[in-house]
Short mmCIF file of the C-alpha atoms (twelve columns), coordinates in Angstrom:
data_MODEL
# 
_entry.id   MODEL 
# 
loop_
_atom_site.group_PDB 
_atom_site.id 
_atom_site.type_symbol 
_atom_site.label_atom_id 
_atom_site.label_alt_id 
_atom_site.label_comp_id 
_atom_site.label_asym_id 
_atom_site.label_seq_id 
_atom_site.Cartn_x 
_atom_site.Cartn_y 
_atom_site.Cartn_z 
_atom_site.pdbx_PDB_model_num 
ATOM 1   C CA . MET A 1   2.440   -40.323 7.923   1 
ATOM 2   C CA . ASN A 2   5.304   -38.745 6.016   1 
ATOM 3   C CA . PHE A 3   4.235   -35.383 4.633   1 
ATOM 4   C CA . MET A 4   7.645   -34.716 3.055   1 
ATOM 5   C CA . THR A 5   7.247   -36.570 -0.218  1 
ATOM 6   C CA . PRO A 6   9.875   -36.085 -2.938  1 
ATOM 7   C CA . GLU A 7   7.410   -33.927 -4.871  1 
ATOM 8   C CA . LYS A 8   6.893   -31.605 -1.898  1 
ATOM 9   C CA . MET A 9   10.622  -31.423 -1.223  1 
ATOM 10  C CA . HIS A 10  11.162  -30.412 -4.840  1 
ATOM 11  C CA . GLU A 11  8.447   -27.746 -4.570  1 
ATOM 12  C CA . LEU A 12  9.959   -26.359 -1.375  1 
ATOM 13  C CA . ALA A 13  13.408  -26.261 -2.972  1 
ATOM 14  C CA . ASN A 14  11.971  -24.202 -5.818  1 
ATOM 15  C CA . ILE A 15  9.538   -22.112 -3.772  1 
ATOM 16  C CA . LEU A 16  10.842  -18.820 -5.125  1 
ATOM 17  C CA . SER A 17  9.542   -19.822 -8.550  1 
ATOM 18  C CA . HIS A 18  6.061   -19.049 -7.166  1 
ATOM 19  C CA . PHE A 19  7.125   -15.391 -7.003  1 
ATOM 20  C CA . ASP A 20  8.658   -15.098 -10.472 1 
ATOM 21  C CA . ARG A 21  7.497   -12.122 -12.513 1 
ATOM 22  C CA . LYS A 22  6.579   -13.272 -15.984 1 
ATOM 23  C CA . PRO A 23  6.306   -11.064 -19.087 1 
ATOM 24  C CA . VAL A 24  2.750   -10.594 -20.358 1 
ATOM 25  C CA . PHE A 25  2.188   -10.753 -24.133 1 
ATOM 26  C CA . GLY A 26  5.964   -11.089 -24.498 1 
ATOM 27  C CA . LEU A 27  6.522   -7.496  -23.310 1 
ATOM 28  C CA . PRO A 28  9.437   -7.321  -20.827 1 
ATOM 29  C CA . TRP A 29  8.132   -4.123  -19.196 1 
ATOM 30  C CA . LEU A 30  4.621   -5.559  -18.731 1 
ATOM 31  C CA . THR A 31  5.218   -8.144  -16.024 1 
ATOM 32  C CA . SER A 32  2.571   -10.180 -14.233 1 
ATOM 33  C CA . THR A 33  2.765   -7.935  -11.160 1 
ATOM 34  C CA . VAL A 34  2.244   -4.800  -13.272 1 
ATOM 35  C CA . ALA A 35  -0.694  -6.390  -15.097 1 
ATOM 36  C CA . ASN A 36  -2.194  -7.582  -11.804 1 
ATOM 37  C CA . THR A 37  -1.897  -4.060  -10.385 1 
ATOM 38  C CA . TRP A 38  -3.807  -2.609  -13.327 1 
ATOM 39  C CA . ILE A 39  -6.449  -5.329  -13.116 1 
ATOM 40  C CA . ILE A 40  -6.992  -4.816  -9.375  1 
ATOM 41  C CA . TRP A 41  -7.168  -1.038  -9.605  1 
ATOM 42  C CA . GLY A 42  -9.430  -1.250  -12.637 1 
ATOM 43  C CA . ILE A 43  -11.840 -3.389  -10.632 1 
ATOM 44  C CA . VAL A 44  -11.599 -0.932  -7.709  1 
ATOM 45  C CA . VAL A 45  -12.451 2.031   -9.970  1 
ATOM 46  C CA . ILE A 46  -15.498 0.205   -11.365 1 
ATOM 47  C CA . LEU A 47  -16.666 -0.810  -7.882  1 
ATOM 48  C CA . CYS A 48  -16.207 2.740   -6.577  1 
ATOM 49  C CA . TYR A 49  -18.269 4.091   -9.453  1 
ATOM 50  C CA . LEU A 50  -21.038 1.554   -8.869  1 
ATOM 51  C CA . ALA A 51  -20.977 2.174   -5.117  1 
ATOM 52  C CA . THR A 52  -21.206 5.968   -5.352  1 
ATOM 53  C CA . ARG A 53  -23.563 6.575   -8.258  1 
ATOM 54  C CA . ARG A 54  -26.703 6.403   -6.082  1 
ATOM 55  C CA . LEU A 55  -25.791 8.093   -2.820  1 
ATOM 56  C CA . SER A 56  -28.615 9.177   -0.570  1 
ATOM 57  C CA . GLU A 57  -28.728 11.438  2.477   1 
ATOM 58  C CA . ASN A 58  -32.066 10.114  3.698   1 
ATOM 59  C CA . LYS A 59  -31.830 6.376   3.017   1 
ATOM 60  C CA . PRO A 60  -28.165 5.363   2.728   1 
ATOM 61  C CA . SER A 61  -27.541 1.793   1.672   1 
ATOM 62  C CA . LYS A 62  -25.400 -0.570  3.703   1 
ATOM 63  C CA . LEU A 63  -22.573 -0.132  1.217   1 
ATOM 64  C CA . GLN A 64  -22.847 3.646   1.482   1 
ATOM 65  C CA . SER A 65  -22.664 3.337   5.270   1 
ATOM 66  C CA . VAL A 66  -19.453 1.320   4.951   1 
ATOM 67  C CA . LEU A 67  -17.979 3.945   2.611   1 
ATOM 68  C CA . GLU A 68  -18.937 6.709   5.026   1 
ATOM 69  C CA . MET A 69  -17.193 4.811   7.837   1 
ATOM 70  C CA . LEU A 70  -14.071 4.615   5.672   1 
ATOM 71  C CA . VAL A 71  -14.228 8.355   4.975   1 
ATOM 72  C CA . GLU A 72  -14.628 9.103   8.690   1 
ATOM 73  C CA . PHE A 73  -11.659 6.851   9.399   1 
ATOM 74  C CA . ILE A 74  -9.464  8.859   7.014   1 
ATOM 75  C CA . TYR A 75  -10.772 12.105  8.498   1 
ATOM 76  C CA . GLY A 76  -9.681  10.757  11.867  1 
ATOM 77  C CA . LEU A 77  -6.111  10.536  10.586  1 
ATOM 78  C CA . LEU A 78  -6.101  14.027  9.092   1 
ATOM 79  C CA . GLU A 79  -8.029  16.179  11.530  1 
ATOM 80  C CA . PRO A 80  -5.723  15.860  14.594  1 
ATOM 81  C CA . ALA A 81  -2.950  17.549  12.603  1 
ATOM 82  C CA . PHE A 82  -4.859  19.841  10.246  1 
ATOM 83  C CA . GLY A 83  -8.317  20.298  11.741  1 
ATOM 84  C CA . ARG A 84  -11.230 20.309  9.318   1 
ATOM 85  C CA . GLU A 85  -8.917  21.798  6.696   1 
ATOM 86  C CA . GLY A 86  -7.293  18.382  6.500   1 
ATOM 87  C CA . ARG A 87  -10.387 17.007  4.781   1 
ATOM 88  C CA . LYS A 88  -9.165  18.518  1.529   1 
ATOM 89  C CA . TYR A 89  -6.436  15.840  1.484   1 
ATOM 90  C CA . LEU A 90  -8.960  12.999  1.578   1 
ATOM 91  C CA . TRP A 91  -8.344  12.275  -2.111  1 
ATOM 92  C CA . PHE A 92  -4.651  11.653  -1.425  1 
ATOM 93  C CA . ILE A 93  -4.596  9.876   1.934   1 
ATOM 94  C CA . GLY A 94  -7.826  7.967   1.274   1 
ATOM 95  C CA . GLY A 95  -6.635  7.012   -2.191  1 
ATOM 96  C CA . MET A 96  -3.323  5.695   -0.847  1 
ATOM 97  C CA . PHE A 97  -5.101  3.625   1.790   1 
ATOM 98  C CA . ILE A 98  -7.460  2.024   -0.732  1 
ATOM 99  C CA . ALA A 99  -4.642  1.428   -3.238  1 
ATOM 100 C CA . VAL A 100 -2.346  -0.266  -0.733  1 
ATOM 101 C CA . MET A 101 -5.168  -2.185  0.965   1 
ATOM 102 C CA . THR A 102 -6.480  -3.695  -2.276  1 
ATOM 103 C CA . LEU A 103 -3.003  -4.721  -3.402  1 
ATOM 104 C CA . ASN A 104 -2.304  -6.246  0.009   1 
ATOM 105 C CA . LEU A 105 -5.514  -8.273  -0.018  1 
ATOM 106 C CA . SER A 106 -5.079  -9.423  -3.621  1 
ATOM 107 C CA . TRP A 107 -2.950  -12.345 -2.486  1 
ATOM 108 C CA . LEU A 108 -6.178  -13.970 -1.267  1 
ATOM 109 C CA . ILE A 109 -7.203  -14.352 -4.935  1 
ATOM 110 C CA . PRO A 110 -6.263  -17.865 -6.088  1 
ATOM 111 C CA . ASN A 111 -3.360  -18.095 -8.544  1 
ATOM 112 C CA . MET A 112 -2.736  -14.340 -8.521  1 
ATOM 113 C CA . LEU A 113 0.796   -13.126 -7.842  1 
ATOM 114 C CA . PRO A 114 0.338   -10.243 -5.388  1 
ATOM 115 C CA . PRO A 115 1.867   -7.018  -6.742  1 
ATOM 116 C CA . VAL A 116 3.213   -6.158  -3.263  1 
ATOM 117 C CA . THR A 117 5.555   -9.183  -3.420  1 
ATOM 118 C CA . ASP A 118 7.428   -7.238  -6.104  1 
ATOM 119 C CA . PHE A 119 9.716   -4.562  -4.640  1 
ATOM 120 C CA . SER A 120 9.297   -2.382  -7.728  1 
ATOM 121 C CA . THR A 121 5.567   -2.132  -6.953  1 
ATOM 122 C CA . THR A 122 6.048   -1.146  -3.312  1 
ATOM 123 C CA . PHE A 123 8.801   1.283   -4.275  1 
ATOM 124 C CA . GLY A 124 6.482   2.850   -6.844  1 
ATOM 125 C CA . LEU A 125 3.846   3.313   -4.150  1 
ATOM 126 C CA . GLY A 126 6.400   4.814   -1.752  1 
ATOM 127 C CA . ALA A 127 7.878   7.119   -4.383  1 
ATOM 128 C CA . PHE A 128 4.438   8.341   -5.466  1 
ATOM 129 C CA . ALA A 129 3.412   8.986   -1.846  1 
ATOM 130 C CA . ILE A 130 6.533   10.999  -1.006  1 
ATOM 131 C CA . LEU A 131 6.555   12.901  -4.318  1 
ATOM 132 C CA . THR A 132 2.908   13.875  -3.808  1 
ATOM 133 C CA . VAL A 133 3.672   14.998  -0.253  1 
ATOM 134 C CA . HIS A 134 6.361   17.350  -1.570  1 
ATOM 135 C CA . VAL A 135 4.209   18.651  -4.407  1 
ATOM 136 C CA . ILE A 136 1.444   19.467  -1.913  1 
ATOM 137 C CA . GLY A 137 3.996   21.066  0.423   1 
ATOM 138 C CA . ALA A 138 5.527   23.262  -2.286  1 
ATOM 139 C CA . LYS A 139 2.114   24.332  -3.561  1 
ATOM 140 C CA . LYS A 140 0.706   25.052  -0.096  1 
ATOM 141 C CA . LYS A 141 3.686   26.856  1.455   1 
ATOM 142 C CA . GLY A 142 5.218   28.458  -1.605  1 
ATOM 143 C CA . LEU A 143 8.650   27.680  -2.985  1 
ATOM 144 C CA . LYS A 144 10.546  29.910  -0.542  1 
ATOM 145 C CA . HIS A 145 9.040   28.409  2.598   1 
ATOM 146 C CA . TYR A 146 9.236   24.931  1.093   1 
ATOM 147 C CA . ILE A 147 13.001  25.276  0.587   1 
ATOM 148 C CA . HIS A 148 13.227  26.543  4.167   1 
ATOM 149 C CA . HIS A 149 12.183  23.015  5.203   1 
ATOM 150 C CA . TYR A 150 15.605  21.811  4.045   1 
ATOM 151 C CA . THR A 151 17.658  24.636  5.563   1 
ATOM 152 C CA . SER A 152 16.029  24.759  9.009   1 
ATOM 153 C CA . PRO A 153 17.354  25.171  11.648  1 
ATOM 154 C CA . SER A 154 20.638  25.723  9.764   1 
ATOM 155 C CA . PRO A 155 21.654  25.576  6.071   1 
ATOM 156 C CA . ILE A 156 24.309  23.036  7.032   1 
ATOM 157 C CA . MET A 157 21.458  20.589  7.689   1 
ATOM 158 C CA . ALA A 158 20.248  20.722  4.059   1 
ATOM 159 C CA . PRO A 159 22.274  17.684  2.808   1 
ATOM 160 C CA . LEU A 160 21.131  15.547  5.747   1 
ATOM 161 C CA . THR A 161 17.506  16.601  5.296   1 
ATOM 162 C CA . LEU A 162 17.705  15.868  1.582   1 
ATOM 163 C CA . ILE A 163 19.145  12.384  2.248   1 
ATOM 164 C CA . GLU A 164 16.388  11.739  4.779   1 
ATOM 165 C CA . GLU A 165 13.716  12.694  2.261   1 
ATOM 166 C CA . LEU A 166 15.296  10.526  -0.454  1 
ATOM 167 C CA . MET A 167 15.331  7.525   1.891   1 
ATOM 168 C CA . ARG A 168 11.654  7.756   2.789   1 
ATOM 169 C CA . PRO A 169 10.345  5.984   -0.363  1 
ATOM 170 C CA . PHE A 170 12.757  3.135   0.370   1 
ATOM 171 C CA . THR A 171 11.669  2.804   3.996   1 
ATOM 172 C CA . LEU A 172 7.994   2.771   3.007   1 
ATOM 173 C CA . ALA A 173 8.690   0.245   0.243   1 
ATOM 174 C CA . ILE A 174 10.895  -2.100  2.284   1 
ATOM 175 C CA . ARG A 175 8.472   -2.218  5.217   1 
ATOM 176 C CA . LEU A 176 5.497   -3.066  2.997   1 
ATOM 177 C CA . PHE A 177 7.405   -5.473  0.759   1 
ATOM 178 C CA . GLY A 178 9.049   -7.342  3.636   1 
ATOM 179 C CA . ASN A 179 5.845   -7.935  5.556   1 
ATOM 180 C CA . MET A 180 3.693   -8.963  2.608   1 
ATOM 181 C CA . PHE A 181 6.368   -11.081 0.913   1 
ATOM 182 C CA . GLY A 182 7.012   -12.909 4.185   1 
ATOM 183 C CA . GLU A 183 3.306   -13.541 4.722   1 
ATOM 184 C CA . LYS A 184 2.852   -14.895 1.199   1 
ATOM 185 C CA . MET A 185 5.944   -17.080 1.617   1 
ATOM 186 C CA . VAL A 186 4.609   -18.651 4.839   1 
ATOM 187 C CA . VAL A 187 1.229   -19.395 3.275   1 
ATOM 188 C CA . THR A 188 2.856   -20.886 0.181   1 
ATOM 189 C CA . VAL A 189 4.977   -23.223 2.320   1 
ATOM 190 C CA . LEU A 190 1.914   -24.303 4.303   1 
ATOM 191 C CA . PHE A 191 -0.047  -24.954 1.133   1 
ATOM 192 C CA . ILE A 192 2.739   -27.245 -0.042  1 
ATOM 193 C CA . LEU A 193 3.015   -29.128 3.259   1 
ATOM 194 C CA . ALA A 194 -0.639  -29.381 4.318   1 
ATOM 195 C CA . PRO A 195 -2.971  -27.857 1.724   1 
ATOM 196 C CA . LEU A 196 -6.196  -28.834 3.517   1 
ATOM 197 C CA . PHE A 197 -5.531  -27.726 7.093   1 
ATOM 198 C CA . LEU A 198 -2.861  -25.173 7.944   1 
ATOM 199 C CA . PRO A 199 -3.154  -22.337 5.374   1 
ATOM 200 C CA . THR A 200 -6.696  -21.170 6.228   1 
ATOM 201 C CA . PRO A 201 -6.001  -19.619 9.670   1 
ATOM 202 C CA . VAL A 202 -2.778  -18.119 8.330   1 
ATOM 203 C CA . MET A 203 -4.680  -16.567 5.423   1 
ATOM 204 C CA . ILE A 204 -7.107  -14.999 7.884   1 
ATOM 205 C CA . LEU A 205 -4.178  -13.541 9.792   1 
ATOM 206 C CA . GLY A 206 -2.693  -12.469 6.474   1 
ATOM 207 C CA . ALA A 207 -5.840  -10.536 5.586   1 
ATOM 208 C CA . LEU A 208 -5.622  -8.785  8.948   1 
ATOM 209 C CA . MET A 209 -1.944  -8.043  8.356   1 
ATOM 210 C CA . GLY A 210 -2.783  -6.622  4.927   1 
ATOM 211 C CA . LEU A 211 -5.192  -4.170  6.552   1 
ATOM 212 C CA . VAL A 212 -2.664  -3.300  9.261   1 
ATOM 213 C CA . GLN A 213 0.105   -2.690  6.730   1 
ATOM 214 C CA . ALA A 214 -2.192  -0.466  4.656   1 
ATOM 215 C CA . PHE A 215 -2.965  1.504   7.822   1 
ATOM 216 C CA . VAL A 216 0.740   1.820   8.728   1 
ATOM 217 C CA . PHE A 217 1.638   2.956   5.193   1 
ATOM 218 C CA . THR A 218 -1.153  5.543   5.269   1 
ATOM 219 C CA . LEU A 219 -0.289  6.714   8.782   1 
ATOM 220 C CA . LEU A 220 3.364   7.248   7.845   1 
ATOM 221 C CA . THR A 221 2.359   9.117   4.691   1 
ATOM 222 C CA . THR A 222 0.098   11.333  6.812   1 
ATOM 223 C CA . SER A 223 2.945   12.009  9.244   1 
ATOM 224 C CA . TYR A 224 5.250   12.981  6.353   1 
ATOM 225 C CA . LEU A 225 2.577   15.339  5.022   1 
ATOM 226 C CA . THR A 226 2.223   16.827  8.482   1 
ATOM 227 C CA . GLY A 227 5.979   17.321  8.705   1 
ATOM 228 C CA . ILE A 228 6.088   19.165  5.393   1 
ATOM 229 C CA . LEU A 229 3.107   21.420  6.082   1 
ATOM 230 C CA . LYS A 230 3.435   21.929  9.832   1 
ATOM 231 C CA . GLY A 231 7.032   21.130  10.623  1 
ATOM 232 C CA . HIS A 232 8.507   24.575  10.114  1 
# 
């Protein structure tokens, strides 16, 4: 049986059209990936509110137990570097993990263009993560000791350190974008070639990869925070 019909060949030739960002309501700045990001995070906020409004110490629900496992997981990332004091950064590190994880898994939603297949989205996540790291560092250490981060061990190192810090949002963004765009591309090709058989196992692997990439993004952000607060 010939799976490569003219229609499928045409779809494969125009596969990048599946990743086109389209303006919403005719607004050029409100693209489909931006709108999808707001929709996903809006749903997450509502679910978090519903999941945490009836917490119980004596009879925790199954959902509460899952949330507590997630909190303990984030504590496990923070406490090796900061001890119990690191728990105060749960809002930041935990928030980044949930944000990236939900965007990564959104490609499992039928007909939704995943925001992480848009480099501007992943760059925004990377830039926010690094900017927040530096704001926390400057507030915690004071401006004088924060600037010392750039001039240690010698002031001549300041330009190189500055370049390194400026590149970090790009490295976070490129890693996340490349992995998730590639995964979505493979699944799209398989849907075109064999929509009933091949995509399902790849989608399962893709969900696992989405979780792994969220973990890697969060782990790197934690290491950058550690470097700012504990490096010098």
